[in-house]
C-alpha positions in Angstrom: 10.3 39.1 35.1 6.9 39.6 33.5 6.2 37.7 30.3 6.0 40.1 27.3 2.6 40.5 25.5 4.2 39.1 22.4 5.3 36.0 24.3 1.8 35.5 25.7 0.3 36.0 22.2 2.7 33.4 20.7 1.8 30.8 23.4 -1.9 31.4 22.8 -1.4 30.9 19.0 0.4 27.6 19.6 -2.3 26.4 22.0 -5.1 27.4 19.7 -3.3 25.6 16.8 -2.8 22.5 18.8 -6.4 22.4 20.0 -7.7 23.0 16.4 -5.5 20.1 15.2 -6.9 17.8 18.0 -10.5 18.1 16.8 -11.9 16.0 14.0 -14.5 17.3 11.5 -15.5 14.0 9.8 -13.8 15.1 6.6 -12.2 12.6 4.1 -8.6 13.2 3.1 -7.3 11.7 -0.2 -4.1 9.7 -0.1 -2.0 9.1 -3.2 -0.4 5.6 -3.0 0.7 5.5 -6.6 4.4 5.2 -7.4 6.1 6.3 -10.6 8.0 3.3 -12.0 11.6 3.7 -13.2 12.5 3.6 -16.9 13.7 0.2 -18.1 15.5 -1.1 -21.2 13.2 -3.0 -23.5 16.1 -5.3 -24.6 16.5 -6.6 -21.0 13.0 -8.0 -20.7 12.9 -11.7 -19.7 11.0 -14.0 -22.2 8.1 -14.9 -19.9 4.7 -13.3 -20.4 3.0 -12.4 -17.1 -0.5 -11.0 -16.7 -1.7 -9.4 -13.5 -5.5 -9.4 -13.3 -7.3 -6.7 -11.3 -7.4 -7.7 -7.6 -10.7 -8.2 -5.8 -11.4 -5.9 -2.9 -12.5 -8.3 -0.1 -12.2 -5.8 2.8 -15.0 -5.7 5.3 -15.2 -1.9 5.0 -14.6 -0.6 1.5 -15.6 3.0 2.2 -12.1 4.1 3.4 -8.6 3.0 4.0 -8.1 4.5 7.4 -9.0 7.0 10.0 -7.6 9.3 12.6 -9.2 9.7 16.0 -8.5 13.2 17.5 -7.5 14.0 21.0 -10.5 16.2 21.7 -13.0 14.1 19.8 -14.0 13.7 16.2 -12.6 11.6 13.3 -10.9 12.3 10.0 -11.1 9.6 7.3 -8.6 8.6 4.6 -9.2 7.1 1.2 -7.6 6.8 -2.2 -8.8 8.6 -5.4 -12.0 7.2 -6.7 -12.3 4.7 -3.9 -10.4 2.2 -6.1 -7.8 0.7 -3.7 -7.7 -2.7 -5.4 -6.8 -1.0 -8.7 -4.0 1.0 -7.1 -2.5 -2.1 -5.4 -2.8 -4.1 -8.7 -0.9 -1.4 -10.6 1.8 -1.1 -7.9 2.4 -4.8 -8.0 2.6 -5.0 -11.8 4.9 -2.0 -12.0 7.3 -3.4 -9.4 7.4 -6.9 -11.1 7.9 -5.3 -14.5 10.7 -2.9 -13.6 12.6 -4.8 -10.9 11.0 -8.2 -10.3 12.5 -11.6 -9.5 16.4 -11.6 -9.4 16.2 -7.8 -9.9 15.4 -8.4 -13.6 12.9 -6.7 -16.0 9.9 -8.9 -16.8 7.1 -8.8 -19.4 4.3 -7.9 -17.0 1.0 -6.2 -17.8 -2.3 -5.5 -16.2 -5.2 -7.1 -18.1 -8.7 -8.3 -17.6 -9.4 -12.0 -17.1 -9.0 -14.1 -20.3 -7.8 -11.2 -22.4 -4.3 -12.6 -22.9 -4.7 -16.3 -23.7 -1.0 -16.9 -24.4 0.2 -15.7 -21.0 2.7 -18.0 -19.3 1.7 -16.9 -15.8 -1.6 -15.3 -14.7 -1.5 -13.5 -11.3 -4.7 -12.6 -9.5 -5.4 -11.7 -5.9 -7.6 -10.5 -3.1 -7.2 -7.4 -0.8 -8.3 -8.9 2.5 -7.1 -6.0 4.6 -5.3 -2.8 3.9 -5.8 0.0 6.5 -4.3 2.7 8.6 -5.3 4.0 12.0 -3.9 7.2 13.7 -4.7 7.9 17.3 -3.8 11.3 18.6 -2.6 11.7 22.2 -1.1 14.6 24.1 2.0 15.7 22.1 2.0 12.6 19.9 0.1 10.5 17.4 0.4 6.7 17.0 0.1 5.5 13.4 -0.6 1.8 12.7 -0.8 0.3 9.2 -1.5 -3.3 8.2 -1.9 -5.2 5.0 -3.1 -8.7 4.1 -3.1 -9.9 0.5 -3.9 -13.3 -1.0 -2.0 -13.8 -4.3 -2.7 -16.6 -6.7 -0.5 -17.5 -9.7 -1.7 -19.9 -12.4 1.0 -21.4 -14.5 0.2 -22.3 -18.1 3.2 -24.7 -18.6 1.9 -27.4 -16.2 -1.5 -26.0 -15.1 -0.2 -25.7 -11.5 -1.2 -23.0 -9.0 0.9 -21.2 -6.5 -0.8 -19.3 -3.6 0.8 -16.9 -1.2 -0.7 -15.1 1.8 1.2 -11.9 2.3 0.7 -10.1 5.7 2.5 -7.2 7.3 2.2 -4.0 9.2 4.1 -1.0 10.6 3.8 1.2 13.6 5.3 4.5 14.6 4.8 7.6 16.8 5.1 11.2 15.5 5.1 14.4 17.4 3.7 16.7 14.7 1.1 14.7 12.8 0.7 15.2 9.0 -1.6 13.3 6.6 1.6 12.6 4.6 2.7 10.4 7.5 -0.2 8.1 6.9 0.3 8.2 3.1 4.0 7.4 3.4 3.5 4.6 5.9 0.7 2.9 3.9 2.8 3.1 0.8 5.8 1.6 2.6 3.6 -1.2 4.0 2.4 -2.0 0.5 6.0 -2.0 -0.7 7.0 -4.4 2.1 4.3 -6.8 0.9 5.4 -6.7 -2.7 9.0 -7.3 -1.6 7.8 -10.2 0.4 6.0 -11.7 -2.6 9.1 -11.4 -4.7 11.4 -12.9 -2.1 9.0 -15.8 -1.3 8.7 -16.9 -4.9 10.8 -17.5 -8.0 10.3 -18.2 -11.7 11.5 -21.6 -13.1 10.6 -22.9 -16.5 8.1 -20.1 -17.1 6.2 -20.9 -14.0 5.9 -19.1 -10.6 7.0 -21.3 -7.7 7.2 -20.8 -3.9 10.7 -20.7 -2.6 11.3 -23.7 -0.3 11.5 -22.7 3.4 15.0 -23.0 4.8 
């Protein structure tokens, strides 16, 4: 049985589409890693004043957060709006701690510049050592790897002590049909994993942030 002209045309369209998707043009795609925080009841806020200072971007390459290498050559790059990754991460951490932080409670957390809130009980600062994504296209699949490495420092006003946590993590998965949303979602989840790790590895006692003793 001879294939119909419409069938041949359909196959040709699929092949052309796949080949087009396998070539990179060097363009930069913008990823939105922001997350809308849930509403909270003001009366439920814990009586501890916490400040999150803007994190420092210590990545070796600050020009992007990731890239995709295409099957037939070329590269597509990924970045966040305004190239301000550290600001995005700072806000995500503050929002999560404020709306559902330690013990799943609501805490008095705000983002502020260094020294602007002198009566803060806890001042959290940090460094973005690594936060990146790589997508490598192969025949009929694309492998997406994401990784994160944050250094978080908390200074406690009560006893002038300091708590330091190094938070590392990553994810990997393979997709058949690649979409830039896959990279955005995986980076966002990787960041969420790191924030969850920070919360689970620490606790607040007597208005001070402490590391949870290892079991």
